[in-house]
Biopython code that builds the backbone (N, CA, C, O; Angstrom):
import numpy as np
from Bio.PDB.StructureBuilder import StructureBuilder

atoms = [
    (1, "MET", "N", (0.573, -1.210, 0.043)),
    (1, "MET", "CA", (0.030, -0.234, 0.001)),
    (1, "MET", "C", (0.836, 1.150, -0.108)),
    (1, "MET", "O", (1.833, 1.188, 0.613)),
    (2, "THR", "N", (0.583, 2.287, -0.878)),
    (2, "THR", "CA", (1.318, 3.511, -1.012)),
    (2, "THR", "C", (1.033, 4.579, 0.094)),
    (2, "THR", "O", (-0.034, 4.550, 0.708)),
    (3, "GLN", "N", (1.727, 5.262, 0.277)),
    (3, "GLN", "CA", (1.397, 6.547, 1.360)),
    (3, "GLN", "C", (1.706, 7.541, 0.558)),
    (3, "GLN", "O", (2.564, 7.696, -0.311)),
    (4, "ASN", "N", (0.470, 8.493, 1.197)),
    (4, "ASN", "CA", (0.690, 9.843, 0.706)),
    (4, "ASN", "C", (1.599, 10.552, 1.826)),
    (4, "ASN", "O", (1.588, 10.218, 3.010)),
    (5, "PRO", "N", (2.467, 11.681, 1.226)),
    (5, "PRO", "CA", (3.185, 12.502, 1.473)),
    (5, "PRO", "C", (2.855, 12.864, 2.968)),
    (5, "PRO", "O", (3.702, 12.745, 3.853)),
    (6, "THR", "N", (1.355, 13.392, 3.238)),
    (6, "THR", "CA", (1.260, 13.416, 4.643)),
    (6, "THR", "C", (1.276, 12.485, 5.714)),
    (6, "THR", "O", (1.569, 12.686, 6.893)),
    (7, "GLU", "N", (0.842, 11.197, 5.018)),
    (7, "GLU", "CA", (0.742, 10.266, 5.716)),
    (7, "GLU", "C", (2.455, 9.631, 6.267)),
    (7, "GLU", "O", (2.616, 8.852, 7.207)),
    (8, "THR", "N", (3.294, 10.070, 5.613)),
    (8, "THR", "CA", (4.884, 9.673, 6.378)),
    (8, "THR", "C", (5.855, 10.867, 6.441)),
    (8, "THR", "O", (7.077, 10.732, 6.392)),
    (9, "GLY", "N", (5.001, 12.445, 6.592)),
    (9, "GLY", "CA", (5.625, 13.285, 6.895)),
    (9, "GLY", "C", (6.684, 13.760, 6.006)),
    (9, "GLY", "O", (7.399, 14.621, 6.519)),
    (10, "LYS", "N", (6.986, 13.407, 4.748)),
    (10, "LYS", "CA", (7.736, 13.822, 3.917)),
    (10, "LYS", "C", (7.236, 14.655, 2.665)),
    (10, "LYS", "O", (6.451, 13.979, 1.999)),
    (11, "LEU", "N", (7.423, 15.735, 2.220)),
    (11, "LEU", "CA", (6.600, 16.494, 1.021)),
    (11, "LEU", "C", (7.607, 16.513, -0.173)),
    (11, "LEU", "O", (8.834, 16.606, -0.130)),
    (12, "PRO", "N", (6.932, 16.422, -1.045)),
    (12, "PRO", "CA", (7.776, 16.322, -2.632)),
    (12, "PRO", "C", (8.834, 17.323, -2.585)),
    (12, "PRO", "O", (8.607, 18.423, -2.080)),
    (13, "ALA", "N", (9.768, 17.080, -2.983)),
    (13, "ALA", "CA", (10.907, 18.007, -3.214)),
    (13, "ALA", "C", (10.358, 19.025, -4.029)),
    (13, "ALA", "O", (9.848, 18.607, -5.068)),
    (14, "LEU", "N", (10.311, 20.617, -3.785)),
    (14, "LEU", "CA", (10.002, 21.698, -4.864)),
    (14, "LEU", "C", (11.064, 21.470, -5.732)),
    (14, "LEU", "O", (12.086, 20.798, -5.587)),
    (15, "ALA", "N", (10.567, 22.282, -6.856)),
    (15, "ALA", "CA", (11.634, 22.614, -7.735)),
    (15, "ALA", "C", (12.173, 23.692, -7.651)),
    (15, "ALA", "O", (11.670, 24.743, -7.255)),
    (16, "THR", "N", (13.451, 23.463, -8.096)),
    (16, "THR", "CA", (14.182, 24.873, -7.977)),
    (16, "THR", "C", (14.480, 25.742, -9.549)),
    (16, "THR", "O", (14.564, 25.144, -10.623)),
    (17, "TYR", "N", (14.575, 26.841, -9.436)),
    (17, "TYR", "CA", (15.117, 27.700, -10.534)),
    (17, "TYR", "C", (15.708, 26.791, -11.712)),
    (17, "TYR", "O", (15.163, 26.801, -12.816)),
    (18, "ALA", "N", (16.763, 26.055, -11.471)),
    (18, "ALA", "CA", (17.583, 25.163, -12.527)),
    (18, "ALA", "C", (16.786, 23.675, -12.819)),
    (18, "ALA", "O", (17.101, 22.958, -13.770)),
    (19, "ASP", "N", (16.052, 23.440, -12.159)),
    (19, "ASP", "CA", (14.942, 22.395, -12.162)),
    (19, "ASP", "C", (14.195, 22.591, -13.428)),
    (19, "ASP", "O", (14.182, 21.932, -14.467)),
    (20, "VAL", "N", (13.508, 23.794, -13.025)),
    (20, "VAL", "CA", (12.366, 24.385, -14.107)),
    (20, "VAL", "C", (12.906, 24.627, -15.489)),
    (20, "VAL", "O", (12.223, 24.349, -16.474)),
    (21, "LYS", "N", (14.284, 25.211, -15.603)),
    (21, "LYS", "CA", (14.949, 25.557, -16.460)),
    (21, "LYS", "C", (15.390, 24.344, -17.565)),
    (21, "LYS", "O", (15.259, 24.407, -18.787)),
    (22, "GLY", "N", (16.019, 23.087, -16.678)),
    (22, "GLY", "CA", (16.610, 22.076, -16.973)),
    (22, "GLY", "C", (15.357, 21.394, -17.581)),
    (22, "GLY", "O", (15.542, 21.016, -18.737)),
    (23, "ALA", "N", (14.038, 21.132, -17.036)),
    (23, "ALA", "CA", (13.095, 20.597, -18.083)),
    (23, "ALA", "C", (12.360, 21.261, -18.862)),
    (23, "ALA", "O", (11.959, 20.665, -19.862)),
    (24, "LEU", "N", (11.986, 22.568, -18.682)),
    (24, "LEU", "CA", (11.356, 23.230, -19.356)),
    (24, "LEU", "C", (12.209, 24.429, -20.651)),
    (24, "LEU", "O", (11.775, 25.018, -21.641)),
    (25, "GLY", "N", (13.121, 24.382, -20.207)),
    (25, "GLY", "CA", (14.063, 25.246, -21.365)),
    (25, "GLY", "C", (14.042, 26.891, -20.827)),
    (25, "GLY", "O", (13.331, 27.267, -19.894)),
    (26, "ASP", "N", (14.652, 27.484, -21.342)),
    (26, "ASP", "CA", (14.912, 29.267, -21.413)),
    (26, "ASP", "C", (13.213, 30.053, -21.411)),
    (26, "ASP", "O", (12.282, 29.975, -22.212)),
    (27, "MET", "N", (13.331, 30.555, -20.533)),
    (27, "MET", "CA", (11.961, 31.248, -20.737)),
    (27, "MET", "C", (12.008, 32.956, -20.239)),
    (27, "MET", "O", (12.984, 33.117, -19.507)),
    (28, "ASP", "N", (11.451, 33.870, -20.383)),
    (28, "ASP", "CA", (11.145, 35.189, -19.602)),
    (28, "ASP", "C", (11.614, 34.985, -18.165)),
    (28, "ASP", "O", (11.756, 33.870, -17.662)),
    (29, "ASP", "N", (11.832, 36.075, -17.575)),
    (29, "ASP", "CA", (11.813, 36.110, -15.930)),
    (29, "ASP", "C", (10.376, 36.013, -15.516)),
    (29, "ASP", "O", (10.081, 35.117, -14.725)),
    (30, "ALA", "N", (9.261, 36.985, -16.038)),
    (30, "ALA", "CA", (7.971, 36.585, -15.482)),
    (30, "ALA", "C", (7.533, 35.602, -15.544)),
    (30, "ALA", "O", (6.653, 35.239, -14.763)),
    (31, "THR", "N", (8.080, 34.739, -16.643)),
    (31, "THR", "CA", (7.285, 33.698, -16.832)),
    (31, "THR", "C", (7.810, 32.371, -15.684)),
    (31, "THR", "O", (7.140, 31.459, -15.199)),
    (32, "MET", "N", (9.113, 32.678, -15.529)),
    (32, "MET", "CA", (9.689, 31.594, -14.719)),
    (32, "MET", "C", (9.719, 32.000, -13.079)),
    (32, "MET", "O", (9.947, 31.183, -12.186)),
    (33, "THR", "N", (9.413, 33.569, -12.853)),
    (33, "THR", "CA", (8.557, 34.019, -11.372)),
    (33, "THR", "C", (7.232, 33.323, -11.187)),
    (33, "THR", "O", (6.845, 32.993, -10.066)),
    (34, "ALA", "N", (6.564, 33.109, -12.240)),
    (34, "ALA", "CA", (5.203, 32.595, -11.866)),
    (34, "ALA", "C", (5.142, 31.455, -11.961)),
    (34, "ALA", "O", (4.351, 31.041, -11.114)),
    (35, "ILE", "N", (5.588, 30.597, -12.599)),
    (35, "ILE", "CA", (5.785, 29.085, -12.265)),
    (35, "ILE", "C", (6.715, 28.324, -11.027)),
    (35, "ILE", "O", (6.883, 27.143, -10.726)),
    (36, "LEU", "N", (7.197, 29.543, -10.506)),
    (36, "LEU", "CA", (8.230, 29.270, -9.158)),
    (36, "LEU", "C", (7.366, 29.843, -8.043)),
    (36, "LEU", "O", (7.631, 29.790, -6.842)),
    (37, "ALA", "N", (6.089, 30.505, -8.713)),
    (37, "ALA", "CA", (5.405, 31.043, -7.326)),
    (37, "ALA", "C", (4.210, 29.374, -7.239)),
    (37, "ALA", "O", (3.880, 28.822, -6.189)),
    (38, "LEU", "N", (3.941, 29.084, -8.177)),
    (38, "LEU", "CA", (3.205, 28.108, -7.946)),
    (38, "LEU", "C", (3.484, 26.731, -6.843)),
    (38, "LEU", "O", (2.636, 25.905, -6.504)),
    (39, "ARG", "N", (5.019, 26.785, -6.394)),
    (39, "ARG", "CA", (5.601, 25.934, -5.628)),
    (39, "ARG", "C", (5.380, 24.630, -6.363)),
    (39, "ARG", "O", (4.491, 23.950, -5.849)),
    (40, "PRO", "N", (5.973, 24.086, -7.463)),
    (40, "PRO", "CA", (5.737, 23.202, -8.076)),
    (40, "PRO", "C", (6.694, 21.837, -7.527)),
    (40, "PRO", "O", (7.845, 22.043, -7.142)),
    (41, "ALA", "N", (6.281, 20.848, -7.530)),
    (41, "ALA", "CA", (7.211, 19.818, -7.124)),
    (41, "ALA", "C", (7.799, 19.385, -8.328)),
    (41, "ALA", "O", (7.217, 19.775, -9.340)),
    (42, "ILE", "N", (8.963, 18.565, -8.517)),
    (42, "ILE", "CA", (9.835, 18.303, -9.396)),
    (42, "ILE", "C", (9.060, 17.294, -10.227)),
    (42, "ILE", "O", (9.514, 17.083, -11.352)),
    (43, "ALA", "N", (8.048, 16.684, -9.890)),
    (43, "ALA", "CA", (7.273, 15.611, -10.631)),
    (43, "ALA", "C", (6.285, 16.365, -11.238)),
    (43, "ALA", "O", (5.799, 15.680, -12.138)),
    (44, "ASP", "N", (5.659, 17.653, -11.160)),
    (44, "ASP", "CA", (5.210, 18.630, -11.346)),
    (44, "ASP", "C", (5.651, 19.003, -12.712)),
    (44, "ASP", "O", (5.139, 18.825, -13.817)),
    (45, "ILE", "N", (6.725, 19.558, -12.326)),
    (45, "ILE", "CA", (7.584, 20.220, -13.685)),
    (45, "ILE", "C", (7.923, 19.142, -14.890)),
    (45, "ILE", "O", (7.807, 19.493, -16.065)),
    (46, "GLU", "N", (8.365, 17.762, -14.520)),
    (46, "GLU", "CA", (8.531, 16.573, -14.955)),
    (46, "GLU", "C", (6.929, 16.088, -16.003)),
    (46, "GLU", "O", (6.813, 15.466, -17.059)),
    (47, "GLU", "N", (6.121, 16.606, -15.262)),
    (47, "GLU", "CA", (4.633, 15.985, -15.776)),
    (47, "GLU", "C", (4.459, 17.160, -16.964)),
    (47, "GLU", "O", (4.505, 16.895, -18.166)),
    (48, "ALA", "N", (4.258, 18.466, -16.432)),
    (48, "ALA", "CA", (4.429, 19.531, -17.763)),
    (48, "ALA", "C", (5.137, 19.528, -18.764)),
    (48, "ALA", "O", (4.638, 19.979, -19.794)),
    (49, "SER", "N", (6.549, 19.012, -18.792)),
    (49, "SER", "CA", (7.495, 18.790, -19.787)),
    (49, "SER", "C", (7.048, 17.750, -20.996)),
    (49, "SER", "O", (7.035, 17.973, -22.206)),
    (50, "MET", "N", (6.619, 16.325, -20.154)),
    (50, "MET", "CA", (6.220, 15.698, -20.971)),
    (50, "MET", "C", (4.739, 15.805, -21.506)),
    (50, "MET", "O", (4.297, 14.987, -22.312)),
    (51, "TRP", "N", (4.071, 16.753, -21.064)),
    (51, "TRP", "CA", (2.716, 17.195, -22.004)),
    (51, "TRP", "C", (3.061, 18.279, -22.935)),
    (51, "TRP", "O", (2.446, 18.459, -23.986)),
    (52, "LEU", "N", (3.764, 18.792, -22.656)),
    (52, "LEU", "CA", (4.495, 19.957, -23.726)),
    (52, "LEU", "C", (5.272, 19.506, -24.573)),
    (52, "LEU", "O", (5.595, 20.223, -25.520)),
    (53, "SER", "N", (5.766, 18.210, -24.448)),
    (53, "SER", "CA", (6.422, 17.466, -25.840)),
    (53, "SER", "C", (5.494, 16.652, -26.622)),
    (53, "SER", "O", (5.683, 16.271, -27.778)),
    (54, "GLY", "N", (4.422, 16.409, -25.852)),
    (54, "GLY", "CA", (3.436, 15.873, -26.873)),
    (54, "GLY", "C", (3.174, 14.386, -26.663)),
    (54, "GLY", "O", (2.471, 13.729, -27.431)),
    (55, "ASP", "N", (3.769, 13.896, -25.597)),
    (55, "ASP", "CA", (3.841, 12.317, -25.013)),
    (55, "ASP", "C", (2.715, 11.865, -24.826)),
    (55, "ASP", "O", (2.359, 11.614, -23.675)),
    (56, "MET", "N", (1.852, 11.642, -25.932)),
    (56, "MET", "CA", (0.421, 11.159, -25.549)),
    (56, "MET", "C", (0.398, 9.802, -25.124)),
    (56, "MET", "O", (-0.613, 9.542, -24.472)),
    (57, "ASP", "N", (1.211, 8.819, -25.287)),
    (57, "ASP", "CA", (1.583, 7.488, -24.823)),
    (57, "ASP", "C", (1.108, 7.532, -23.142)),
    (57, "ASP", "O", (0.437, 6.752, -22.466)),
    (58, "VAL", "N", (1.823, 8.881, -22.815)),
    (58, "VAL", "CA", (1.833, 8.969, -21.140)),
    (58, "VAL", "C", (0.244, 9.311, -20.690)),
    (58, "VAL", "O", (-0.380, 8.772, -19.777)),
    (59, "PHE", "N", (-0.139, 10.179, -21.441)),
    (59, "PHE", "CA", (-1.511, 10.630, -20.928)),
    (59, "PHE", "C", (-2.622, 10.135, -21.566)),
    (59, "PHE", "O", (-3.729, 10.046, -21.035)),
    (60, "GLY", "N", (-2.308, 9.753, -22.892)),
    (60, "GLY", "CA", (-3.710, 9.302, -23.232)),
    (60, "GLY", "C", (-4.290, 10.126, -24.251)),
    (60, "GLY", "O", (-3.995, 11.241, -23.819)),
    (61, "PRO", "N", (-4.844, 10.296, -25.190)),
    (61, "PRO", "CA", (-5.296, 11.447, -26.298)),
    (61, "PRO", "C", (-6.483, 12.238, -25.446)),
    (61, "PRO", "O", (-7.443, 11.595, -25.022)),
    (62, "GLY", "N", (-6.393, 13.357, -25.268)),
    (62, "GLY", "CA", (-7.554, 14.124, -24.826)),
    (62, "GLY", "C", (-7.787, 14.197, -23.203)),
    (62, "GLY", "O", (-8.803, 14.716, -22.741)),
    (63, "ARG", "N", (-6.765, 13.636, -22.385)),
    (63, "ARG", "CA", (-6.867, 13.660, -21.136)),
    (63, "ARG", "C", (-6.248, 15.116, -20.742)),
    (63, "ARG", "O", (-5.105, 15.449, -21.053)),
    (64, "PRO", "N", (-7.102, 15.888, -20.061)),
    (64, "PRO", "CA", (-6.510, 17.357, -19.617)),
    (64, "PRO", "C", (-5.592, 16.991, -18.290)),
    (64, "PRO", "O", (-5.692, 16.051, -17.501)),
    (65, "LEU", "N", (-4.548, 18.224, -18.353)),
    (65, "LEU", "CA", (-3.766, 18.015, -16.883)),
    (65, "LEU", "C", (-4.590, 18.863, -16.444)),
    (65, "LEU", "O", (-5.451, 19.592, -16.936)),
    (66, "LYS", "N", (-4.009, 18.554, -14.992)),
    (66, "LYS", "CA", (-4.988, 19.185, -13.765)),
    (66, "LYS", "C", (-3.796, 19.473, -12.599)),
    (66, "LYS", "O", (-2.741, 18.852, -12.473)),
    (67, "ASP", "N", (-4.234, 20.484, -11.870)),
    (67, "ASP", "CA", (-3.468, 20.909, -10.837)),
    (67, "ASP", "C", (-2.293, 22.017, -11.504)),
    (67, "ASP", "O", (-2.399, 22.798, -12.449)),
    (68, "VAL", "N", (-1.073, 21.703, -10.529)),
    (68, "VAL", "CA", (0.187, 22.487, -11.011)),
    (68, "VAL", "C", (0.647, 22.207, -12.414)),
    (68, "VAL", "O", (0.970, 23.163, -13.119)),
    (69, "PRO", "N", (0.705, 20.956, -12.890)),
    (69, "PRO", "CA", (1.456, 20.813, -14.039)),
    (69, "PRO", "C", (0.138, 21.464, -14.934)),
    (69, "PRO", "O", (0.608, 21.871, -15.996)),
    (70, "GLY", "N", (-1.002, 21.651, -14.894)),
    (70, "GLY", "CA", (-1.964, 22.322, -15.912)),
    (70, "GLY", "C", (-1.623, 23.536, -16.033)),
    (70, "GLY", "O", (-1.407, 24.012, -17.147)),
    (71, "GLN", "N", (-1.485, 24.447, -14.602)),
    (71, "GLN", "CA", (-1.154, 25.613, -14.405)),
    (71, "GLN", "C", (0.370, 26.092, -15.230)),
    (71, "GLN", "O", (0.497, 27.147, -15.852)),
    (72, "ILE", "N", (1.391, 25.101, -15.065)),
    (72, "ILE", "CA", (2.398, 25.618, -15.766)),
    (72, "ILE", "C", (2.276, 25.396, -17.333)),
    (72, "ILE", "O", (2.984, 26.101, -18.052)),
    (73, "VAL", "N", (1.462, 24.504, -17.885)),
    (73, "VAL", "CA", (1.344, 24.444, -19.126)),
    (73, "VAL", "C", (0.728, 25.881, -19.685)),
    (73, "VAL", "O", (1.217, 26.612, -20.546)),
    (74, "ALA", "N", (-0.348, 26.038, -19.020)),
    (74, "ALA", "CA", (-0.994, 27.308, -19.311)),
    (74, "ALA", "C", (-0.164, 28.492, -19.244)),
    (74, "ALA", "O", (-0.425, 29.389, -20.046)),
    (75, "LEU", "N", (0.742, 28.645, -18.469)),
    (75, "LEU", "CA", (1.550, 29.934, -18.575)),
    (75, "LEU", "C", (2.740, 29.741, -19.602)),
    (75, "LEU", "O", (3.410, 30.716, -19.941)),
    (76, "LEU", "N", (2.973, 28.591, -20.048)),
    (76, "LEU", "CA", (3.623, 28.622, -21.110)),
    (76, "LEU", "C", (3.181, 28.336, -22.565)),
    (76, "LEU", "O", (3.923, 28.107, -23.520)),
    (77, "THR", "N", (1.743, 28.395, -22.550)),
    (77, "THR", "CA", (1.341, 28.234, -23.942)),
    (77, "THR", "C", (-0.273, 29.255, -23.608)),
    (77, "THR", "O", (-1.444, 28.877, -23.647)),
    (78, "PRO", "N", (0.210, 30.384, -23.347)),
    (78, "PRO", "CA", (-1.129, 31.471, -23.136)),
    (78, "PRO", "C", (-1.356, 31.416, -24.678)),
    (78, "PRO", "O", (-2.492, 30.993, -24.891)),
    (79, "ASP", "N", (-0.645, 31.709, -25.887)),
    (79, "ASP", "CA", (-1.105, 32.252, -27.184)),
    (79, "ASP", "C", (-1.743, 30.990, -27.470)),
    (79, "ASP", "O", (-2.942, 31.271, -27.451)),
    (80, "GLU", "N", (-1.619, 29.665, -27.745)),
    (80, "GLU", "CA", (-2.310, 28.515, -28.055)),
    (80, "GLU", "C", (-3.745, 28.563, -27.884)),
    (80, "GLU", "O", (-4.530, 28.167, -28.745)),
    (81, "GLU", "N", (-4.075, 29.040, -26.790)),
    (81, "GLU", "CA", (-5.660, 29.135, -26.517)),
    (81, "GLU", "C", (-6.217, 30.023, -26.742)),
    (81, "GLU", "O", (-7.430, 29.857, -26.875)),
    (82, "GLU", "N", (-5.694, 31.368, -26.901)),
    (82, "GLU", "CA", (-6.233, 32.360, -27.865)),
    (82, "GLU", "C", (-6.844, 32.196, -29.101)),
    (82, "GLU", "O", (-7.996, 32.369, -29.497)),
    (83, "ASN", "N", (-5.324, 31.644, -29.867)),
    (83, "ASN", "CA", (-5.752, 31.405, -31.017)),
    (83, "ASN", "C", (-6.553, 30.087, -31.336)),
    (83, "ASN", "O", (-6.723, 29.774, -32.514)),
    (84, "ALA", "N", (-6.928, 29.498, -30.565)),
    (84, "ALA", "CA", (-7.590, 27.940, -30.829)),
    (84, "ALA", "C", (-8.642, 28.135, -31.392)),
    (84, "ALA", "O", (-9.224, 29.110, -30.916)),
    (85, "PRO", "N", (-9.540, 27.311, -32.772)),
    (85, "PRO", "CA", (-10.689, 27.440, -32.843)),
    (85, "PRO", "C", (-11.699, 27.420, -31.878)),
    (85, "PRO", "O", (-11.531, 26.714, -30.885)),
    (86, "ARG", "N", (-12.896, 28.193, -32.026)),
    (86, "ARG", "CA", (-14.013, 28.072, -31.017)),
    (86, "ARG", "C", (-14.767, 27.098, -31.810)),
    (86, "ARG", "O", (-14.910, 26.945, -33.024)),
    (87, "ALA", "N", (-15.275, 26.390, -30.621)),
    (87, "ALA", "CA", (-16.862, 25.694, -31.030)),
    (87, "ALA", "C", (-18.151, 26.377, -31.350)),
    (87, "ALA", "O", (-18.631, 27.244, -30.620)),
    (88, "ARG", "N", (-18.551, 26.074, -32.163)),
    (88, "ARG", "CA", (-19.809, 26.952, -32.460)),
    (88, "ARG", "C", (-21.161, 26.127, -32.243)),
    (88, "ARG", "O", (-22.251, 26.667, -32.433)),
]
sb = StructureBuilder()
sb.init_structure("model")
sb.init_model(0)
sb.init_chain("A")
sb.init_seg("    ")
for serial, (resi, resn, name, xyz) in enumerate(atoms, 1):
    if name == "N":
        sb.init_residue(resn, " ", resi, " ")
    sb.init_atom(name, np.array(xyz, "f"), 0.0, 1.0, " ", f" {name:<3s}", serial, name[0])
structure = sb.get_structure()
């Protein structure tokens, strides 16, 4: 049986500037600050990176990201949402 972090008393390691840059690449300071303000765990950064790379084998087609990884993706792809075709 797996335990969640609150049961074990261990919290997931928070991502650092270097973790974010290493997984997601260079970005402007405002975007980096916004991502770090989310206090993402390293796993959140990795999940966002996989999603952005288009690795649908991991997520399955059409499965939306939630929570912190979803917020990270939204910060890195704001123009895509604005330019997406609207449903009628």
